[in-house]
C-alpha positions in Angstrom: 145.2 141.5 78.2 148.2 139.6 76.8 148.2 137.9 73.4 150.6 135.1 72.6 150.9 133.7 69.1 153.1 130.7 68.3 154.6 130.0 64.9 157.2 127.8 63.3 155.7 124.4 63.7 155.5 121.9 60.9 156.2 118.4 59.7 159.9 117.3 59.7 161.9 114.1 59.7 163.6 112.7 62.7 166.9 114.3 63.3 165.8 117.7 61.8 165.6 121.0 63.6 162.8 123.5 64.1 162.7 127.0 65.5 159.5 128.0 67.2 158.6 131.6 67.9 156.1 133.1 70.3 155.1 136.7 69.6 153.7 138.6 72.6 151.6 141.7 72.6 149.1 143.6 74.7 147.9 146.9 75.9 150.4 148.4 78.3 152.3 145.1 78.0 156.0 145.2 79.0 157.6 142.0 77.7 160.7 141.9 79.9 158.5 141.9 83.0 157.0 138.5 82.0 158.7 135.2 82.5 157.8 132.9 79.6 157.6 129.2 79.1 157.1 126.5 76.5 154.9 123.5 77.1 153.7 120.7 74.9 150.8 118.3 74.6 150.9 115.0 72.7 147.7 113.2 71.8 146.2 111.5 74.8 148.8 113.0 77.2 148.9 115.7 79.7 150.4 119.1 78.8 154.0 119.0 80.0 156.7 121.5 80.7 159.5 121.9 78.1 161.5 125.0 79.0 161.2 128.4 80.7 163.0 131.7 80.7 163.0 134.6 83.1 161.8 138.1 82.1 165.3 139.4 81.6 166.5 136.2 79.9 169.3 135.5 82.3 167.8 132.3 83.8 166.5 129.3 82.0 165.1 125.9 83.0 164.5 122.8 81.0 162.7 119.5 81.5 165.4 116.9 82.0 164.8 115.1 78.7 165.0 118.4 76.7 168.2 119.9 78.0 170.9 119.7 75.4 168.6 119.4 72.4 166.3 122.4 73.0 167.3 126.0 73.6 165.0 128.7 74.9 165.8 132.3 74.3 164.0 135.7 74.0 164.5 139.0 72.3 163.0 141.6 74.5 163.5 144.3 71.9 161.1 142.4 69.6 158.8 140.9 72.2 159.5 137.4 70.9 160.5 134.2 72.6 162.1 131.3 70.8 162.5 127.5 71.2 165.3 126.0 69.0 164.7 122.3 68.8 167.5 120.1 67.5 167.8 116.4 66.8 164.0 116.0 66.8 162.6 112.6 67.6 159.1 111.1 66.9 158.4 111.5 70.7 158.7 115.2 70.2 155.5 115.2 68.2 153.0 117.4 70.0 151.2 120.8 70.0 153.6 123.3 71.5 152.3 126.2 73.5 153.9 129.3 74.8 152.9 130.7 78.1 153.5 133.9 80.1 153.3 135.2 83.6 153.8 138.7 85.0 156.9 138.2 87.1 160.6 138.0 86.2 160.9 134.7 88.0 160.4 131.7 85.7 158.0 128.8 86.5 157.9 125.2 85.5 154.3 124.3 86.3 151.3 124.9 84.1 149.3 126.5 86.9 152.0 129.2 87.2 151.1 130.7 83.8 147.8 132.6 83.3 148.5 133.5 79.7 148.6 131.0 76.9 148.9 130.9 73.1 146.8 128.7 70.8 149.6 126.3 70.1 151.6 125.2 67.0 151.7 121.6 65.8 155.1 119.9 65.5 155.1 116.5 63.8 158.3 114.4 63.6 158.2 111.5 61.2 160.5 108.6 61.8 
């Protein structure tokens, strides 16, 4: 069993930055053997891919529109993954979810991730 808990969301103005965190835990859980990802879901829309990172942290992937503004990283000594979000826009308003899968290879599709957190709300006011 893997537990993922997101934090760091909130209400910010356009142009601001936010740092999201995802803390991972579980019985016999080895964090660096799990690729991780961030997804988001805006009201009335499908959950979409934001960014992903391999288990060791050496490979990353971003949705086209996020690269350059968002940075995904992880600290395998603390079992935490991060999403640094800069120059936030009103379109970034959504619930942000972290997800994990038990392989070092990152994935960019929702169906590749069996483990999900409860989400953290990010609201960007214009």
